[in-house]
C-alpha positions as CSV (number, residue, x, y, z in Angstrom):
1,M,83.8,94.7,73.0
2,T,81.5,97.7,73.4
3,Q,79.8,97.8,76.8
4,R,76.1,98.5,76.9
5,A,74.2,100.4,79.6
6,P,72.3,98.1,81.9
7,Q,68.6,98.2,81.4
8,P,66.0,98.4,84.2
9,Q,65.0,94.8,83.7
10,L,68.6,93.6,84.0
11,L,69.1,95.6,87.2
12,D,66.0,93.9,88.6
13,H,67.4,90.4,87.7
14,L,70.8,91.4,89.2
15,K,69.3,92.5,92.5
16,A,67.3,89.2,92.7
17,A,70.5,87.3,92.0
18,A,72.3,89.1,94.8
19,G,69.5,88.4,97.2
20,P,68.0,90.4,100.1
21,G,70.6,92.8,101.5
22,G,72.9,92.0,98.6
23,F,72.6,95.3,96.7
24,L,72.9,99.1,97.2
25,V,71.3,101.8,95.1
26,E,71.2,104.9,97.2
27,E,73.8,107.5,96.4
28,H,75.1,107.8,99.9
29,D,75.5,104.0,100.1
30,L,77.3,103.8,96.8
31,A,79.8,106.6,97.5
32,P,82.4,104.6,99.5
33,Y,82.7,102.1,96.7
34,L,83.1,104.7,93.9
35,T,86.3,106.5,95.1
36,D,89.7,104.9,95.4
37,W,91.7,105.1,98.7
38,R,93.7,108.1,97.6
39,G,90.6,110.0,96.4
40,L,92.1,110.4,92.9
41,Y,89.7,108.2,91.0
42,R,85.9,108.5,91.1
43,G,83.4,106.5,89.1
44,R,79.7,105.8,88.7
45,T,77.5,102.8,88.8
46,P,73.7,102.2,89.0
47,V,74.1,99.5,91.6
48,V,76.6,97.9,93.9
49,L,76.0,94.1,94.2
50,R,77.2,92.3,97.3
51,P,76.8,88.6,96.8
52,A,77.3,86.2,99.7
53,R,77.9,83.0,97.8
54,T,79.8,81.8,94.8
55,Q,76.6,80.8,92.9
56,Q,75.3,84.3,93.3
57,V,78.5,85.7,91.7
58,A,78.1,83.2,88.9
59,E,74.5,84.2,88.2
60,I,75.5,87.9,88.3
61,V,78.3,87.3,85.8
62,R,76.1,85.2,83.5
63,L,73.4,87.9,83.4
64,C,75.9,90.7,82.6
65,A,77.7,88.6,80.0
66,E,74.5,87.9,78.2
67,A,73.5,91.6,78.3
68,G,77.0,92.8,77.3
69,V,77.3,94.9,80.5
70,G,80.7,95.4,82.1
71,I,81.6,94.3,85.6
72,V,84.1,95.8,88.0
73,P,84.9,93.4,90.9
74,Q,86.0,95.1,94.1
75,G,87.7,93.8,97.3
76,G,88.8,96.1,100.1
77,N,89.3,99.0,97.7
78,T,92.7,99.7,99.0
79,G,94.5,99.9,95.7
80,L,96.4,103.1,94.7
81,V,95.8,103.1,90.9
82,G,92.0,103.2,90.6
83,G,91.7,99.6,89.4
84,S,88.9,98.7,91.8
85,V,86.5,101.6,90.9
86,P,84.2,101.8,87.8
87,D,84.7,104.4,85.2
88,A,82.6,107.6,84.9
89,S,80.2,106.3,82.3
90,G,77.8,104.8,84.8
91,T,77.4,101.7,82.7
92,Q,79.5,99.3,84.7
93,I,78.2,97.1,87.5
94,L,80.3,97.0,90.7
95,V,80.5,93.6,92.4
96,S,81.8,93.8,96.0
97,L,83.1,90.5,97.5
98,S,82.9,91.9,101.1
99,R,80.1,89.6,102.2
100,M,82.0,86.5,101.1
101,N,84.1,86.5,104.2
102,Q,84.0,83.0,105.7
103,I,87.1,81.0,106.5
104,R,86.1,77.6,105.1
105,G,88.7,75.6,106.9
106,I,92.1,75.4,108.5
107,E,94.3,72.3,108.3
108,P,97.2,72.8,110.7
109,E,98.7,69.4,109.9
110,D,99.2,70.2,106.2
111,F,99.7,73.9,106.7
112,T,96.8,75.2,104.6
113,M,93.7,77.4,105.0
114,T,90.7,77.7,102.6
115,V,89.0,81.1,102.7
116,D,86.4,83.2,100.8
117,A,87.7,85.9,98.6
118,G,86.2,88.6,100.8
119,C,88.1,87.6,103.9
120,I,90.2,90.5,105.4
121,L,93.9,89.8,105.4
122,Q,94.2,90.6,109.1
123,S,91.4,88.1,109.9
124,V,93.3,85.4,108.0
125,Q,96.5,86.2,109.8
126,E,94.8,86.0,113.2
127,A,93.1,82.7,112.3
128,A,96.4,81.2,111.3
129,E,98.0,82.5,114.6
130,R,95.2,80.8,116.6
131,A,96.2,77.5,115.0
132,D,99.9,78.2,115.8
133,R,100.6,78.9,112.1
134,L,101.7,81.9,110.1
135,F,100.2,83.4,107.0
136,P,103.1,85.6,106.0
137,L,101.7,88.2,103.6
138,S,101.7,91.5,105.4
139,L,101.1,95.1,104.3
140,G,99.9,98.4,105.7
141,A,96.3,97.9,104.5
142,Q,96.0,94.4,106.1
143,G,93.1,95.6,108.2
144,R,91.0,96.3,105.2
145,C,92.4,94.6,102.1
146,Q,90.8,91.3,101.0
147,I,92.2,88.0,99.8
148,G,90.5,88.1,96.4
149,G,92.1,91.5,95.7
150,L,95.5,90.3,96.9
151,V,95.3,87.3,94.6
152,S,94.1,89.3,91.7
153,T,96.9,91.8,92.0
154,N,99.6,89.3,93.0
155,A,100.4,91.4,96.1
156,G,103.9,91.3,97.4
157,G,103.8,92.8,100.9
158,T,106.7,93.3,103.2
159,A,107.8,89.7,103.6
160,V,108.3,88.9,99.9
161,L,112.0,88.3,100.3
162,R,111.4,85.2,102.4
163,Y,108.0,84.0,101.5
164,G,107.4,85.3,98.0
165,S,104.4,87.2,96.6
166,M,100.8,86.0,96.6
167,R,101.6,83.8,93.6
168,E,103.8,81.7,95.8
169,L,101.3,81.6,98.7
170,V,98.3,80.2,96.8
171,L,97.7,76.5,96.3
172,G,94.3,76.6,94.8
173,L,91.5,78.9,93.6
174,E,87.8,79.0,92.9
175,V,87.0,81.4,90.1
176,V,83.8,82.5,88.3
177,L,84.7,82.7,84.6
178,P,83.4,85.5,82.2
179,D,80.4,83.4,81.1
180,G,79.3,82.6,84.6
181,T,80.9,79.1,84.8
182,V,82.5,78.2,88.1
183,W,86.0,76.8,87.9
184,S,86.8,74.9,91.0
185,G,90.6,74.4,91.6
186,L,90.7,74.4,95.4
187,K,93.5,71.9,95.7
188,R,95.5,71.6,98.9
189,L,98.2,69.3,97.4
190,R,101.6,70.9,97.3
191,K,103.3,68.4,95.1
192,D,100.9,68.6,92.2
193,N,102.6,68.0,88.8
194,T,99.4,67.2,86.8
195,G,98.7,69.2,83.7
196,Y,98.5,72.9,83.4
197,D,98.7,75.1,86.5
198,L,95.6,77.1,85.6
199,K,95.4,79.0,88.8
200,Q,98.4,81.0,87.8
201,L,96.5,82.6,85.0
202,F,94.1,84.3,87.5
203,I,96.8,85.4,90.0
204,G,97.7,88.9,89.0
205,A,95.1,89.2,86.2
206,E,93.2,91.9,88.1
207,G,89.8,90.2,87.4
208,T,90.1,90.3,83.7
209,L,89.9,86.5,83.3
210,G,87.4,85.9,86.1
211,I,86.3,86.8,89.6
212,V,88.2,84.9,92.4
213,T,85.7,83.7,95.0
214,A,87.9,81.5,97.2
215,A,91.5,80.4,97.7
216,V,93.6,77.8,99.4
217,L,96.5,79.5,101.1
218,K,99.8,78.2,102.3
219,L,100.6,78.4,106.0
220,F,104.0,78.3,107.6
221,P,105.5,77.6,111.1
222,R,105.3,80.7,113.3
223,P,108.7,82.4,114.0
224,R,109.9,82.0,117.6
225,E,112.3,84.9,117.4
226,T,112.0,88.1,115.4
227,I,114.5,91.0,115.2
228,T,113.3,94.4,113.9
229,G,115.5,97.4,113.4
230,L,116.1,100.6,111.5
231,V,119.3,101.3,109.7
232,A,120.6,104.6,108.3
233,V,122.4,104.2,105.0
234,P,124.2,106.8,102.8
235,D,122.5,105.7,99.5
236,A,120.5,103.1,97.7
237,R,123.6,101.2,96.6
238,A,124.7,100.8,100.2
239,A,121.3,99.4,101.0
240,V,121.8,96.7,98.4
241,T,125.2,95.9,99.9
242,L,123.7,95.8,103.4
243,L,121.0,93.4,102.2
244,A,123.6,91.0,100.8
245,R,125.6,91.1,104.0
246,L,122.6,90.4,106.2
247,R,121.5,87.5,104.0
248,A,125.1,86.1,104.0
249,A,125.3,86.4,107.8
250,T,121.8,84.9,108.6
251,G,120.9,82.6,105.8
252,D,117.2,82.9,104.9
253,A,116.3,84.8,108.0
254,V,115.8,88.2,106.3
255,T,112.0,88.6,106.2
256,S,111.6,92.3,105.4
257,F,113.9,94.9,103.9
258,E,112.1,98.2,103.3
259,L,114.1,101.1,101.9
260,M,112.7,104.6,102.6
261,S,114.0,107.9,101.3
262,R,114.7,111.0,103.4
263,P,111.6,112.9,102.0
264,A,109.3,109.9,102.7
265,V,110.5,109.4,106.3
266,A,110.3,113.2,107.0
267,L,106.8,113.4,105.5
268,A,105.6,110.4,107.6
269,A,107.0,111.8,110.8
270,E,105.5,115.2,110.1
271,K,102.0,114.2,108.9
272,V,101.1,111.0,110.9
273,T,100.6,111.3,114.6
274,G,102.7,108.9,116.7
275,T,105.5,108.4,114.3
276,A,109.1,109.4,115.0
277,D,112.3,109.8,112.9
278,P,115.2,108.2,114.7
279,F,117.8,109.4,112.1
280,P,116.8,112.8,110.9
281,E,120.1,113.4,109.1
282,A,120.2,110.1,107.2
283,P,119.7,110.3,103.4
284,W,118.1,106.9,103.4
285,C,116.7,104.5,106.0
286,V,116.0,100.7,105.8
287,L,113.5,98.9,108.0
288,I,114.8,95.4,108.6
289,E,113.1,92.3,110.0
290,L,114.7,88.9,110.5
291,S,113.1,85.8,112.0
292,A,114.0,82.3,113.1
293,G,112.2,79.2,114.2
294,S,114.0,78.9,117.5
295,E,114.5,81.4,120.4
296,R,118.1,80.1,120.7
297,S,119.1,80.6,117.1
298,G,121.8,83.1,117.8
299,L,120.0,85.4,115.3
300,R,120.3,88.6,117.3
301,E,124.0,88.2,117.8
302,A,124.5,87.6,114.1
303,V,122.5,90.7,113.2
304,E,124.4,92.9,115.7
305,S,127.7,91.7,114.3
306,A,126.7,92.2,110.7
307,L,125.4,95.8,111.5
308,S,128.6,96.6,113.4
309,N,130.7,95.6,110.5
310,A,128.5,97.5,108.1
311,I,128.9,100.7,110.1
312,E,132.7,100.2,110.4
313,D,132.9,99.8,106.6
314,E,130.6,102.8,106.1
315,V,128.0,100.7,104.4
316,A,125.7,101.9,107.2
317,L,125.7,105.2,109.1
318,D,123.8,104.1,112.2
319,A,121.4,101.4,113.4
320,T,118.9,100.7,116.1
321,L,117.3,97.3,117.0
322,A,114.0,97.0,118.8
323,G,114.3,95.7,122.3
324,S,110.6,94.9,122.7
325,E,107.5,94.2,120.7
326,A,106.3,97.8,121.4
327,Q,109.5,99.2,120.0
328,A,109.2,97.0,116.9
329,Q,105.7,98.2,116.3
330,R,106.8,101.8,116.5
331,L,109.5,101.2,113.8
332,W,106.9,99.5,111.6
333,Q,104.5,102.4,112.2
334,L,107.0,104.7,110.5
335,R,107.1,102.5,107.4
336,E,103.3,102.0,107.3
337,A,102.7,105.7,107.7
338,V,104.4,106.6,104.4
339,P,101.4,105.9,102.1
340,E,99.0,107.8,104.5
341,A,101.4,110.7,104.6
342,Q,101.6,110.8,100.8
343,R,97.8,110.8,100.6
344,L,97.6,113.7,103.0
345,G,100.1,115.6,100.9
346,P,102.9,118.1,101.6
């Protein structure tokens, strides 16, 4: 389908649909929305629309569909491949979901949370924690990325080994379809074997089948014990062996297992203030995190034993386990600094 340039009358209707304070047209206001996080992709648009309600999104989509004008939905704009910025033609309308940022409800008893698509991941995590629950998706951009974008890209995050990707963390969705129709599938039921699981079509579709406006998320019990460590390994094959050993020794306790190459670790330590490289001679490093539901689980002893055996068998070269929350955060800082260091360049 050939996209048409938006006409002035359409732009007026779109602004009216977005409501007061719901659109941006000045160049300096548009700029942050038109460049991706790495600064590699730049686009153009005549207007950024910032709807605050699902019905506003629906009206915007309906108007653009009737006019044959393309739409680029945008969440936190934290992607690394330019998918959330318009092209250079200046004919596409950018729709930011950032004003749709309300937590619609938390149900601690059935471990669910219903949120708008524009909710920041970190805000969702904090809301779950206040209810003594866990929303496990975690990644370096969690202070900026939005739920709608995470759903649309089927984000994996650092806890995918234990909890799965976003596809496994969504119970229901609300989506505006390409003609402006609102599909409401905000189900909280876990054991739902009725008919087609339509929400799965939209998860990972990157907005091509519709704009996600809300989601029902799965929550989990909060861990009571967490072990974080950094392990030096000789090569990637050894890292796979180490993962298998840790899983065998601790059951399903392995939450994160992040492999980092020597160049990546060195670049992060050099470019990002506050990071440190504990094993500067190691060819590869693995950041590990394991968690348990009880403080008396014996998890730390099991991890220490598994690492000791791995070092003895030359599967690992060295290892350090965090002795406090502050030490754990410093280890995670090294991992999370890698994308920022790559953006800054050599």
